[in-house]
C-alpha positions in Angstrom: -54.3 -66.1 -36.7 -54.1 -68.9 -39.1 -55.6 -72.3 -38.0 -52.7 -74.9 -39.3 -55.1 -77.6 -41.3 -54.8 -80.8 -39.5 -54.0 -84.0 -41.7 -57.0 -86.3 -41.8 -56.2 -89.8 -41.2 -57.0 -90.9 -45.2 -54.3 -88.4 -46.0 -52.0 -90.0 -44.0 -52.8 -93.7 -45.2 -49.9 -95.8 -46.7 -50.3 -97.3 -50.1 -51.0 -100.7 -48.4 -54.2 -98.3 -46.5 -55.1 -96.7 -49.9 -55.3 -99.8 -51.9 -56.2 -102.9 -50.2 -57.8 -105.0 -52.8 -54.6 -104.2 -54.9 -52.2 -105.1 -51.7 -54.3 -108.8 -51.8 -53.9 -109.2 -55.2 -50.3 -108.5 -55.2 -50.0 -110.9 -52.3 -52.3 -113.7 -53.8 -50.0 -113.5 -57.0 -46.9 -113.8 -54.9 -48.4 -116.8 -53.0 -49.1 -118.5 -56.4 -45.9 -118.0 -58.0 -44.2 -119.1 -55.0 -46.1 -122.2 -54.7 -45.4 -122.9 -58.2 -41.8 -122.5 -57.3 -41.4 -124.5 -54.6 -43.1 -127.4 -56.7 -40.0 -126.9 -59.7 -37.4 -126.6 -57.1 -35.5 -129.8 -56.9 -34.7 -131.6 -53.9 -31.3 -132.7 -53.0 -29.3 -133.6 -49.9 -26.9 -131.1 -50.3 -26.2 -128.1 -52.2 -24.7 -128.2 -56.0 -20.7 -128.4 -55.1 -18.1 -128.6 -57.9 -14.5 -128.5 -57.2 -11.8 -127.1 -59.8 -10.1 -130.4 -60.2 -9.1 -132.5 -63.0 -7.1 -136.0 -62.8 -5.4 -137.1 -66.1 -4.7 -141.0 -65.7 -2.9 -142.7 -67.8 -2.3 -146.8 -67.6 1.3 -148.1 -68.4 1.3 -151.7 -68.1 4.5 -153.4 -66.9 6.3 -150.3 -66.6 8.5 -149.0 -63.3 7.4 -146.0 -61.8 10.8 -144.6 -63.1 9.8 -145.4 -66.5 6.2 -144.0 -65.8 7.6 -140.7 -64.5 10.2 -140.4 -67.6 7.9 -141.4 -70.6 4.8 -140.4 -69.5 4.3 -137.8 -66.6 7.0 -135.4 -67.3 5.8 -134.7 -70.7 2.1 -134.4 -69.8 3.1 -132.1 -67.1 4.7 -130.0 -69.4 2.0 -129.9 -72.4 -0.5 -129.2 -69.6 0.6 -126.3 -67.9 -0.2 -124.1 -70.2 -3.8 -124.3 -69.8 -5.7 -121.3 -68.7 -6.5 -121.2 -65.3 -4.6 -123.5 -64.0 -3.1 -122.9 -60.2 -1.2 -125.9 -59.4 -0.4 -128.8 -61.0 1.0 -132.1 -59.3 1.6 -135.9 -60.5 1.9 -139.3 -58.9 4.2 -142.3 -60.8 3.5 -145.5 -59.8 4.3 -149.1 -60.9 1.9 -149.2 -64.4 -0.1 -146.1 -63.8 0.5 -141.6 -63.9 -1.7 -139.9 -62.4 -1.6 -135.8 -62.8 -3.8 -133.8 -60.8 -4.6 -130.3 -62.0 -6.0 -127.8 -59.8 -8.1 -125.2 -61.4 -9.1 -121.2 -60.1 -12.4 -121.4 -58.0 -14.9 -119.9 -60.6 -13.2 -121.5 -63.4 -16.0 -123.2 -66.2 -14.7 -126.8 -65.7 -16.4 -127.5 -69.0 -14.1 -125.5 -71.1 -11.0 -126.1 -68.6 -12.2 -129.9 -69.2 -12.1 -129.3 -73.1 -8.8 -127.4 -72.9 -7.3 -130.2 -71.7 -8.5 -132.7 -73.9 -7.1 -130.7 -76.8 -3.7 -130.9 -74.8 -3.9 -134.7 -74.9 -4.9 -135.2 -78.7 -1.4 -133.6 -79.3 0.0 -136.4 -76.8 2.2 -139.0 -78.3 2.6 -141.9 -75.7 5.5 -145.0 -76.3 4.5 -147.8 -78.3 3.5 -149.9 -75.1 0.8 -147.7 -74.0 -2.0 -149.5 -75.5 -4.5 -146.9 -73.3 -5.2 -143.5 -74.1 -5.2 -141.0 -71.2 -8.4 -140.5 -69.0 -9.6 -137.1 -67.4 -11.4 -137.8 -64.4 -13.7 -135.3 -62.7 -14.7 -135.7 -59.2 -18.3 -134.4 -58.9 -20.1 -134.7 -55.3 -23.5 -135.2 -57.4 -22.1 -137.8 -59.7 -22.7 -140.6 -57.2 -25.7 -142.9 -57.7 -28.7 -141.9 -56.4 -29.8 -145.6 -55.9 -28.1 -148.7 -56.0 -29.8 -152.0 -56.7 -28.3 -155.8 -56.0 -30.2 -158.9 -57.8 -29.5 -162.0 -56.2 -30.1 -165.6 -56.6 -31.2 -167.7 -53.5 -28.3 -169.7 -52.0 -30.5 -173.0 -51.8 -31.0 -172.9 -55.5 -27.2 -173.4 -56.3 -26.1 -177.2 -55.5 -23.0 -176.5 -57.0 -20.1 -173.7 -58.3 -21.1 -174.3 -61.6 -24.9 -173.5 -61.4 -24.2 -170.6 -59.4 -21.7 -169.4 -61.8 -24.3 -169.6 -64.6 -26.8 -167.7 -62.9 -24.3 -165.1 -62.2 -23.7 -164.8 -65.7 -27.9 -165.2 -66.8 -28.4 -162.1 -64.2 -25.4 -159.9 -65.4 -26.8 -160.2 -69.4 -30.3 -159.7 -68.3 -29.1 -156.5 -66.4 -27.4 -155.6 -69.5 -29.5 -156.0 -71.8 -33.1 -155.1 -70.0 -33.1 -153.1 -67.2 -30.0 -151.2 -68.0 -31.4 -150.0 -71.6 -35.1 -149.8 -69.8 -34.0 -147.4 -66.9 -31.6 -145.6 -69.1 -34.8 -144.2 -71.3 -36.5 -142.8 -68.3 -36.0 -139.0 -68.3 -33.9 -138.0 -65.7 -31.7 -140.6 -65.3 -28.5 -140.4 -67.2 -26.1 -143.6 -66.3 -26.9 -147.0 -65.4 -23.9 -149.0 -64.4 -23.9 -152.8 -63.7 -21.3 -154.0 -61.7 -20.3 -158.3 -60.3 -21.5 -160.9 -61.6 -19.8 -163.4 -64.6 -19.9 -162.0 -68.1 -19.3 -163.8 -71.2 -16.3 -164.1 -73.9 -15.1 -166.1 -76.6 -11.5 -167.3 -75.4 -9.3 -168.6 -78.0 -6.2 -169.9 -75.9 -3.4 -170.8 -78.2 -0.8 -173.6 -78.0 2.4 -171.7 -78.2 4.4 -175.0 -79.3 2.3 -175.5 -82.2 2.2 -172.2 -83.6 5.8 -171.5 -83.1 6.8 -174.9 -84.8 4.5 -173.3 -87.8 5.9 -169.7 -88.2 3.5 -168.1 -86.8 2.8 -166.2 -83.7 0.1 -164.8 -81.2 0.3 -160.9 -83.1 -0.6 -162.7 -86.5 -3.1 -164.5 -84.9 -4.9 -161.8 -83.4 -4.9 -159.5 -86.4 -6.4 -162.8 -88.8 -9.1 -162.9 -86.2 -9.9 -159.0 -86.7 -9.7 -159.1 -90.5 -12.1 -161.8 -90.7 -14.3 -160.6 -87.7 -15.6 -157.7 -89.5 -19.0 -156.3 -91.6 -17.7 -153.8 -94.6 -19.7 -151.6 -96.8 -19.5 -152.9 -100.3 -20.9 -149.5 -102.0 -23.7 -149.5 -104.1 -25.7 -151.6 -106.8 -27.8 -150.0 -109.4 -30.4 -152.3 -111.4 -32.6 -150.1 -113.4 -34.0 -147.3 -111.6 -33.6 -149.4 -108.6 -30.3 -149.0 -106.0 -29.2 -151.4 -103.3 -26.7 -150.9 -100.6 -24.2 -153.9 -100.3 -23.0 -154.7 -97.1 -20.4 -157.9 -96.6 -21.7 -159.2 -93.3 -18.6 -161.3 -92.0 -19.0 -161.1 -88.1 -18.5 -164.4 -86.1 -22.0 -165.5 -84.5 -21.1 -168.3 -82.7 -18.2 -170.2 -81.2 -17.6 -173.1 -84.0 -17.1 -170.3 -86.6 -14.5 -169.2 -85.1 -13.2 -172.4 -84.1 -13.6 -173.5 -88.0 -11.9 -170.1 -89.3 -8.7 -170.8 -91.4 -5.5 -169.9 -90.9 -2.7 -169.2 -93.7 0.2 -170.7 -92.8 4.0 -168.9 -94.3 4.0 -172.4 -96.4 0.7 -171.2 -98.3 -1.1 -174.1 -96.5 -4.1 -173.5 -94.5 -5.2 -174.7 -91.1 -8.1 -174.5 -89.1 -7.6 -172.3 -86.0 -9.4 -175.0 -83.6 -5.8 -177.0 -84.5 -3.7 -174.5 -83.5 -5.7 -172.9 -79.7 -8.9 -174.2 -77.9 -11.8 -171.9 -78.7 -14.4 -172.1 -76.0 -16.7 -169.8 -74.4 -15.8 -168.5 -70.8 -16.3 -165.9 -68.4 -14.0 -162.0 -68.1 -11.6 -161.8 -65.8 -13.6 -159.9 -62.9 -12.7 -156.5 -61.4 -15.0 -156.5 -59.0 -17.2 -158.7 -56.8 -20.4 -157.4 -55.6 -22.2 -159.5 -52.6 -25.5 -159.0 -50.7 -25.9 -160.4 -47.3 -23.0 -162.6 -48.2 -24.0 -163.9 -51.5 -22.9 -162.5 -54.7 -25.1 -160.5 -56.5 -25.2 -158.0 -59.3 -25.4 -154.2 -58.4 -26.8 -151.9 -60.4 -25.5 -147.9 -59.7 -28.4 -145.5 -61.5 -27.0 -141.8 -61.8 -29.5 -139.1 -62.3 -29.0 -136.2 -64.8 -27.3 -132.7 -63.5 -30.2 -130.9 -62.6 -32.8 -133.7 -61.8 -34.7 -134.0 -58.6 -33.2 -136.6 -56.9 -36.2 -138.0 -54.8 -38.6 -137.3 -57.7 -36.3 -139.6 -59.9 -35.6 -142.2 -57.2 -39.5 -142.4 -56.9 -39.9 -142.9 -60.8 -37.1 -145.7 -60.3 -39.3 -147.4 -57.6 -42.3 -147.4 -59.6 -40.7 -148.9 -62.6 -39.2 -151.5 -60.2 -42.2 -152.3 -58.3 -40.5 -151.2 -55.1 -40.6 -152.5 -51.8 -41.2 -156.1 -53.7 -38.4 -158.4 -53.3 -38.5 -158.9 -56.7 -39.2 -155.8 -58.7 -37.1 -156.3 -62.0 -40.2 -156.2 -64.4 -42.2 -158.4 -66.7 -39.7 -158.8 -69.6 -36.4 -159.3 -67.6 -38.4 -161.9 -65.7 -39.5 -163.6 -68.5 -36.4 -163.5 -70.0 -34.2 -164.6 -66.7 -37.0 -167.6 -66.9 -36.4 -168.0 -70.4 -32.6 -168.5 -69.9 -32.5 -170.7 -66.9 -35.0 -173.4 -68.1 -32.3 -173.3 -71.1 -29.4 -173.9 -69.0 -31.2 -176.4 -67.1 -31.8 -178.2 -70.4 -28.4 -177.8 -71.4 -26.2 -178.4 -68.6 -28.2 -179.8 -65.6 -30.3 -182.1 -67.8 -33.6 -180.5 -66.5 -35.6 -179.8 -69.4 -39.4 -178.4 -69.8 -41.8 -180.8 -71.0 -44.5 -179.5 -73.1 -46.9 -179.5 -70.4 -45.3 -176.9 -68.3 -44.3 -174.9 -71.5 -48.1 -174.8 -72.1 -49.0 -173.5 -68.4 -46.3 -171.3 -68.7 -47.8 -169.3 -71.8 -51.6 -169.5 -70.3 -50.4 -167.8 -67.3 -50.8 -163.7 -67.0 -47.5 -162.1 -66.9 -48.1 -160.7 -63.9 -47.5 -164.4 -62.0 -44.0 -164.6 -64.0 -42.2 -162.9 -60.8 -43.9 -165.7 -58.7 -42.6 -168.5 -61.4 -38.8 -168.2 -61.6 -37.1 -171.1 -61.0 -34.1 -169.6 -59.5 -36.5 -167.0 -57.4 -34.3 -164.4 -58.4 -34.7 -161.5 -55.8 -34.1 -157.7 -56.1 -33.2 -155.5 -53.2 -32.2 -151.9 -52.5 -28.6 -151.0 -51.2 -28.9 -147.6 -50.8 -31.5 -144.8 -51.5 -30.7 -140.9 -51.1 -34.2 -139.9 -51.1 -34.7 -141.7 -48.1 -31.9 -139.6 -46.3 -32.8 -136.4 -48.4 -36.5 -136.8 -47.3 -35.8 -138.0 -43.8 -33.7 -134.7 -43.6 -35.9 -132.4 -45.2 -38.9 -133.4 -43.0 -36.7 -132.6 -39.9 -36.1 -129.5 -41.0 -39.6 -128.8 -42.3 -41.0 -130.0 -38.7 -38.5 -127.6 -36.7 -39.7 -125.0 -39.1 -43.3 -125.6 -38.2 -42.3 -125.9 -34.6 -40.4 -123.0 -34.7 -43.6 -120.9 -36.2 -46.1 -122.2 -33.6 -44.0 -121.4 -30.6 -43.5 -117.7 -31.9 -47.3 -117.5 -32.4 -47.7 -119.3 -28.6 -45.0 -116.8 -27.3 -46.9 -113.7 -28.9 -50.2 -114.9 -27.7 -49.2 -115.0 -24.1 -47.8 -111.5 -24.3 -50.0 -109.9 -26.7 -53.2 -111.7 -25.2 -54.7 -111.0 -28.4 -56.3 -113.4 -31.1 -56.2 -111.1 -33.8 -52.7 -109.9 -33.5 -51.6 -113.7 -33.1 -53.8 -114.4 -36.3 -52.3 -111.7 -38.0 -48.7 -113.1 -37.3 -50.1 -116.3 -38.1 -50.3 -115.3 -41.7 -47.0 -113.4 -42.0 -45.3 -116.3 -41.5 -45.7 -118.7 -44.2 -46.7 -115.8 -46.8 -43.1 -114.4 -46.1 -41.6 -118.3 -46.4 -43.8 -119.1 -49.6 -42.8 -115.5 -51.1 -38.9 -116.8 -50.5 -39.3 -119.9 -53.0 -39.9 -117.2 -56.1 -35.8 -115.9 -56.1 -34.8 -119.2 -54.6 -36.2 -120.8 -57.6 -34.6 -117.9 -59.9 -31.5 -118.0 -58.4 -31.2 -121.9 -59.1 -31.2 -122.8 -55.3 -32.2 -126.4 -54.7 -34.2 -127.5 -51.4 -31.5 -129.1 -49.3 -30.4 -129.1 -45.8 -28.5 -125.8 -46.0 -31.5 -123.8 -47.8 -34.1 -125.4 -45.3 -31.9 -124.5 -42.5 -31.8 -120.9 -43.8 -35.8 -120.8 -44.1 -35.6 -122.2 -40.3 -33.0 -119.5 -39.0 -35.0 -117.0 -41.2 -38.3 -118.2 -39.2 -37.4 -116.5 -35.8 -36.2 -113.4 -37.8 -38.9 -112.7 -40.1 -41.6 -112.8 -37.2 -39.2 -110.0 -35.4 -40.5 -107.4 -38.4 -44.1 -108.1 -37.9 -44.1 -108.0 -34.3 -42.9 -104.4 -34.2 -44.9 -103.3 -36.5 -48.0 -104.7 -34.7 -47.3 -104.0 -31.2 -46.4 -99.9 -32.5 -49.9 -100.1 -34.0 -51.3 -101.9 -30.9 -50.1 -99.3 -28.8 -51.2 -96.3 -30.8 -54.9 -98.0 -30.5 -54.2 -97.9 -26.9 -53.5 -94.5 -26.9 -57.2 -93.7 -28.5 -56.1 -93.9 -32.5 -58.7 -95.1 -34.4 -58.0 -98.5 -36.8 -57.0 -96.7 -39.9 -55.0 -94.1 -37.8 -53.2 -96.5 -35.9 -52.5 -98.3 -38.2 -50.8 -95.2 -40.4 -49.1 -94.2 -37.2 -48.1 -97.3 -35.9 -46.2 -98.2 -38.9 -44.7 -95.0 -40.3 -43.0 -94.6 -36.6 -41.2 -97.9 -36.9 -40.6 -98.3 -40.6 -36.9 -96.7 -40.7 -36.2 -98.8 -37.3 -37.6 -101.9 -39.0 -35.7 -101.3 -42.8 -32.7 -100.7 -40.8 -32.7 -103.5 -38.5 -33.6 -106.0 -41.6 -31.3 -104.5 -43.7 -28.1 -104.7 -41.0 -29.0 -108.8 -41.1 -29.1 -108.9 -44.9 -25.7 -107.5 -44.3 -24.4 -110.0 -42.4 -25.7 -113.1 -44.5 -26.0 -111.7 -48.0 -21.7 -111.4 -48.4 -21.3 -115.0 -47.6 -22.8 -116.0 -50.9 -19.7 -114.3 -52.7 -17.1 -116.5 -50.4 -14.5 -118.5 -52.5 -13.8 -122.4 -52.1 -15.8 -125.1 -50.7 -17.3 -123.1 -47.8 -18.6 -120.4 -50.1 -20.6 -123.3 -52.5 -21.8 -124.6 -49.1 -23.4 -121.9 -47.2 -24.6 -119.9 -50.8 -27.8 -121.6 -50.0 -27.9 -121.0 -46.6 -27.3 -117.0 -47.0 -29.5 -116.3 -49.9 -32.8 -117.8 -48.2 -31.6 -116.0 -45.0 -31.4 -112.7 -47.2 -34.7 -113.7 -49.3 -36.7 -114.5 -46.5 -35.8 -111.2 -44.7 -36.6 -109.2 -47.4 -40.1 -111.2 -47.8 -40.6 -110.6 -44.4 -40.2 -107.0 -44.6 -42.0 -106.5 -47.4 -44.9 -108.1 -45.5 -44.6 -106.3 -42.4 -44.4 -103.1 -44.4 -47.5 -103.7 -46.3 -49.8 -106.5 -45.2 -49.5 -106.7 -41.5 -50.6 -103.2 -41.1 -53.6 -103.6 -44.0 -55.1 -106.7 -41.9 -54.4 -104.6 -38.7 -56.8 -101.6 -39.9 -59.2 -104.1 -40.5 -62.3 -105.0 -38.4 -62.4 -106.6 -35.6 -60.1 -104.2 -33.9 -59.7 -106.7 -30.9 -61.0 -110.2 -29.8 -59.6 -109.8 -26.5 -62.9 -108.9 -25.1 -64.7 -111.3 -26.9 -66.2 -114.0 -24.7 -64.4 -116.7 -26.6 -61.1 -115.4 -25.5 -62.0 -114.5 -21.7 -61.1 -117.9 -20.5 -57.3 -117.7 -22.4 -56.9 -114.1 -20.2 -57.8 -115.7 -16.9 -56.0 -118.8 -17.4 -53.1 -117.3 -18.3 -53.6 -115.0 -15.3 -54.1 -118.2 -13.2 -51.1 -119.7 -14.8 -48.9 -116.8 -14.0 -50.1 -116.5 -10.3 -49.0 -120.4 -10.0 -46.0 -119.5 -11.4 -45.2 -116.9 -9.2 -46.2 -118.7 -6.2 -43.9 -122.0 -7.0 -40.9 -119.4 -7.7 -41.1 -118.1 -4.0 -41.3 -121.3 -2.8 -38.9 -122.4 -4.1 -36.5 -119.8 -2.6 -36.8 -121.4 0.9 -35.6 -124.9 -0.3 -32.1 -124.7 0.6 
């Protein structure tokens, strides 16, 4: 009778037990890539949501709703109804305004759709009365400004409304000239818009009776101004071997030049424009007014680029503007505002700056310019998305850390073994760090939903490691050696662990393919849970058996942990005594 050869532990060991160095190096590599991916993943408040909707807006000033619908809305609807991917088209015609809403199928490339709509609009011939072309508007939640700033002069510095108006003109001009251009030159910032304040413009107020008596019209004056206020290319001028580019410089540079412009009358005579109209420096009609703490201000809306990190962009802006200081506009804009206000003081308010003060100003270092502004201009943050993002992410991260810590505490209370607890303590962060690699590859940002998926996955990813570790622990209690227990314990539960993980993955993964807003909103959560579960499966199948097979086998008998076991037993006995006493309380 032949004896059946028994398998030695070495022949039954899994790959992780046979190649420990290889497994450790693989997990170290994954950890490095995970940490690097974590640094590269953008941080936003919410996932990137793109609504497949375009709005075509056309202004028709002075037209009744019926005329707008007949001349603008219906012709445009007929032209736009053949755009590919269009699901529904609706329109609203109101006094002086036509709005056509185009809804496309989810998954449509909106860049291509927008280009198709623009091509159709180029073929549209509006009535003569329509002076503005149709505008395409696209709603994108990520196009909201990441940070809003307000520049305000103190109330005490303006004694009259005219002084306040001059201050708002200066601040608006400084924001347009310096803050806007400097910020837009920074990486990650797509656009800076300036709102509020006062904008200067040259106004020509024609005398209707005079121009009518001379046989002129307003349109004639407009055309005359346009013809004389232009720079034209004059061709080339060659002199020997030298070639010059010739330009005619004829743009107006001052109000006096416009006032002195000659207007040719129908009789052939000429008159100065100032004889027919009042030419003055005024302010534009305001479309919006910005107030900060009840005072008029100038607001700056700063938009980030599509793939930029919101938190990094906001931090960069704060560094440039030296926030949280009240005045944060920087040296160049501070110098500009100071010079302009001094100029206004000398010109309008009779407060010229003497030579001594000017000399002192030049001798002072630039860093003190902010403290020397005559009008005490201040800059404050109205809204800052990075604050909400950072607070939300910190809350989710704390929830993840607390959940992992409580899982380790519960595990130690039940297993009463320090080594097993430490193994799980290593498996949890490794699984989370490994999750960042596929998240970065899939373009998932760190937001409330993706971090919520990680928080949800922490409780689940512990299960795989606990099941494998408990099986190895049971094999050790049955008398197996370290290597044999790690091999048999993992092999006995591997099928159940894989099936359990894939079952949970099958629940969350299909959410990533849901159409509509719900799909875009919960896609990051579903993929985060899926990636974390797969990472935990990899950790439980390879790293946990490897760590469990290393000596010391158990630290439960060590002197350092005896007091923990006794404390656990005493607390359990006390809990039972208290529970028994509570039964007698009516």
